[in-house]
C-alpha positions in Angstrom: -0.4 -17.8 -6.3 -2.0 -16.9 -9.6 -4.8 -19.3 -9.2 -5.6 -18.1 -5.7 -5.5 -14.4 -6.7 -7.8 -15.0 -9.6 -10.2 -16.9 -7.3 -10.2 -13.8 -4.9 -11.0 -11.6 -7.9 -13.8 -13.8 -9.1 -15.4 -13.8 -5.7 -15.1 -10.1 -5.2 -16.3 -8.3 -8.3 -15.5 -4.9 -6.9 -11.8 -5.7 -7.0 -11.8 -5.6 -10.8 -11.1 -2.5 -12.9 -8.3 -0.1 -13.5 -5.8 0.3 -10.6 -7.2 -2.7 -8.8 -6.5 -6.5 -9.0 -5.9 -6.6 -12.7 -4.6 -9.5 -14.7 -1.3 -7.7 -15.0 -0.9 -7.3 -11.3 -1.8 -10.9 -10.7 0.9 -12.0 -13.1 3.4 -9.7 -11.5 2.7 -10.9 -8.0 2.8 -14.5 -9.2 6.3 -14.0 -10.7 7.5 -12.2 -7.5 6.2 -15.1 -5.4 7.8 -17.8 -7.6 11.2 -16.0 -7.7 11.2 -15.6 -3.9 10.7 -19.4 -3.5 13.4 -20.2 -6.0 16.0 -17.7 -4.8 15.7 -18.8 -1.2 14.8 -22.4 -1.5 17.5 -23.3 1.0 15.7 -21.7 3.9 12.0 -21.5 5.0 12.6 -18.3 6.9 14.3 -16.6 3.9 11.6 -17.8 1.6 9.0 -16.3 3.9 10.9 -13.0 4.2 11.3 -12.8 0.4 7.6 -13.4 -0.2 6.5 -10.8 2.3 9.1 -8.3 1.0 7.4 -8.4 -2.4 3.9 -7.9 -0.8 5.1 -4.9 1.2 7.0 -3.5 -1.8 3.8 -3.5 -3.8 1.7 -1.8 -1.1 4.2 0.9 -0.4 3.4 4.6 -0.8 5.3 7.8 -0.6 3.8 8.4 2.8 4.5 4.8 4.0 7.4 3.1 2.2 7.9 -0.5 3.3 11.0 -1.6 1.6 13.1 -2.6 4.6 13.2 -6.3 3.6 13.8 -5.7 -0.1 17.3 -6.4 -1.4 19.6 -3.4 -1.0 22.1 -1.9 -3.4 22.3 -0.5 -6.9 21.4 -3.8 -8.6 18.3 -4.5 -6.4 15.1 -5.4 -8.2 13.5 -2.9 -5.8 13.4 0.5 -7.4 13.2 2.3 -4.0 16.3 0.5 -2.7 18.0 1.3 -6.0 17.1 4.9 -5.7 18.4 4.9 -2.2 21.7 3.4 -3.3 22.0 6.1 -6.0 21.1 8.8 -3.4 18.0 9.9 -5.5 15.3 9.1 -3.0 14.2 12.8 -2.9 13.0 12.5 -6.5 11.4 9.0 -6.0 7.7 8.5 -6.4 5.8 5.3 -5.8 3.6 4.2 -8.7 0.6 1.9 -8.9 0.5 1.0 -5.2 -2.0 -1.7 -4.4 -5.2 -0.1 -3.0 -6.2 -0.9 0.6 -9.3 -2.9 -0.4 -7.1 -5.1 -2.6 -4.5 -5.5 0.1 -7.1 -6.7 2.6 -8.5 -9.2 0.1 -5.2 -10.8 -0.9 -3.6 -10.8 2.5 -5.1 -14.2 3.4 -3.6 -15.6 0.2 -0.2 -14.5 1.3 -0.7 -15.9 4.8 -1.7 -19.2 3.3 1.1 -19.4 0.7 3.8 -18.4 3.1 2.9 -21.0 5.8 5.7 -23.2 7.1 3.9 -26.3 6.1 3.7 -25.2 2.5 7.2 -23.8 2.4 8.7 -27.0 3.8 7.7 -28.7 0.5 9.6 -26.0 -1.4 13.0 -26.6 0.4 15.5 -27.6 -2.2 13.4 -26.1 -4.9 11.7 -29.3 -6.0 15.1 -30.8 -7.0 13.9 -33.4 -9.5 11.5 -31.1 -11.3 14.2 -28.5 -11.3 16.7 -30.8 -12.9 14.2 -31.7 -15.6 13.4 -28.1 -16.2 17.0 -27.0 -16.5 17.7 -29.9 -18.9 14.7 -28.9 -20.9 16.0 -25.3 -21.2 19.5 -26.5 -22.2 18.2 -28.8 -24.9 15.7 -26.3 -26.3 18.7 -24.1 -27.1 21.0 -26.8 -28.3 18.6 -29.6 -29.5 19.7 -33.2 -29.3 18.5 -33.7 -32.8 21.3 -31.5 -34.1 25.0 -32.0 -33.8 25.7 -29.3 -31.2 29.4 -29.0 -30.4 30.8 -28.9 -26.8 31.1 -25.1 -26.9 27.5 -24.6 -28.0 26.2 -26.9 -25.2 28.4 -25.1 -22.7 27.0 -21.7 -23.7 23.4 -23.1 -23.7 24.1 -24.4 -20.2 25.2 -21.1 -18.9 22.2 -19.3 -20.4 19.8 -21.9 -19.1 21.1 -21.8 -15.6 20.9 -18.0 -15.6 17.3 -18.1 -16.8 16.4 -20.8 -14.3 18.0 -19.1 -11.2 17.0 -15.4 -11.9 14.5 -15.4 -14.8 14.7 -14.0 -18.3 16.0 -10.6 -17.0 19.4 -12.1 -17.2 19.1 -12.3 -21.0 18.6 -8.5 -20.9 21.8 -8.2 -18.9 23.6 -10.3 -21.6 22.2 -8.1 -24.3 23.4 -5.0 -22.4 26.9 -6.4 -22.1 26.9 -7.0 -25.9 26.0 -3.3 -26.3 22.6 -4.1 -27.8 19.9 -1.4 -27.3 17.1 -2.8 -25.3 13.6 -1.5 -26.0 10.3 -1.8 -24.3 9.3 -4.8 -26.5 12.2 -6.8 -25.2 11.3 -6.1 -21.5 7.7 -7.0 -22.1 8.6 -10.2 -24.0 10.9 -11.5 -21.3 8.5 -10.5 -18.5 5.8 -12.5 -20.3 8.2 -15.5 -20.6 8.9 -15.3 -16.8 5.2 -15.2 -16.1 4.6 -18.3 -18.2 7.6 -20.0 -16.6 6.4 -19.4 -13.1 2.8 -20.3 -13.9 3.9 -23.6 -15.2 6.2 -24.2 -12.2 3.3 -23.4 -9.8 1.1 -25.8 -11.6 3.7 -28.6 -11.2 4.2 -27.7 -7.6 0.5 -27.9 -6.8 0.7 -31.6 -7.6 2.2 -32.1 -4.2 -0.6 -30.3 -2.4 -4.2 -31.0 -1.6 -5.1 -29.6 -5.1 -3.5 -32.5 -6.8 -6.8 -34.3 -7.6 -8.3 -31.1 -9.1 -5.2 -30.6 -11.3 -5.4 -34.2 -12.6 -8.9 -33.4 -14.0 -7.7 -30.2 -15.7 -6.7 -30.3 -19.4 -3.0 -31.1 -19.7 -2.8 -29.3 -23.0 -2.4 -26.0 -21.1 1.0 -27.1 -19.8 1.9 -28.4 -23.2 1.1 -25.1 -24.8 3.3 -23.2 -22.2 6.1 -25.6 -22.9 5.9 -25.3 -26.6 5.7 -21.5 -26.3 8.8 -21.3 -24.1 10.7 -23.7 -26.4 9.8 -21.8 -29.6 11.0 -18.5 -28.1 14.2 -20.0 -26.9 15.1 -21.4 -30.3 15.9 -18.5 -32.6 12.8 -16.5 -31.7 12.8 -13.1 -33.5 12.3 -10.2 -31.2 11.9 -6.5 -32.1 14.2 -4.1 -30.3 13.8 -0.4 -31.1 12.5 -1.1 -34.6 15.2 -3.7 -35.4 14.6 -7.5 -35.6 17.2 -9.6 -33.7 17.4 -13.4 -33.6 18.6 -14.9 -30.4 20.1 -18.4 -29.7 20.2 -19.3 -33.4 23.4 -21.2 -34.0 25.1 -22.3 -37.1 26.5 -25.8 -37.0 
């Protein structure tokens, strides 16, 4: 998704600039796309609905809200559905809706990446790669080179599965349960981690498509950098929260 959107931007110079197809928007759409595939990897139809739900969510305006396919309820990722559940829609305002020229330009990308032929390859969520990815997350928190006890490995497994299934937002929920004050830096840091995670996953997934030969020619160091960055942040990375420095996943053996 990210590669395709960046290609569209490079081919249409007028799509750049504030409020248009920015790098931030591309990253956000890429994360949404990847999460839709992983959350609904058991069904082509649900994957497709999830992908298009994110597209219509981002093009919605106050005059034309399009959130019917977004998850409902107070815990929905969709702020409109969340406001509806809290009965505060009258005060709700859409922000940063995708402009019509950008919508038109990226629509073919969504058509292509939500095709049945492509989504068939995503059924089961790339099981083998997923297992390797989950194992990597677990052992980055409880390294094999140290003598992690059973309880530490169990906790690391729970955290890794939470991250893998729903992204790093789950870490924020854990922090909330522990009554830690969550600041803007924490949100941004974990959003960046999710972007890096989905980007790496998309690069791996493309090895099963017609782009495989192109990827083989690309420098592999980029994937290595992403892996090392994710690993370093999972192992006792210090993160600033409202002026305080907290260290997460550091364990004393």
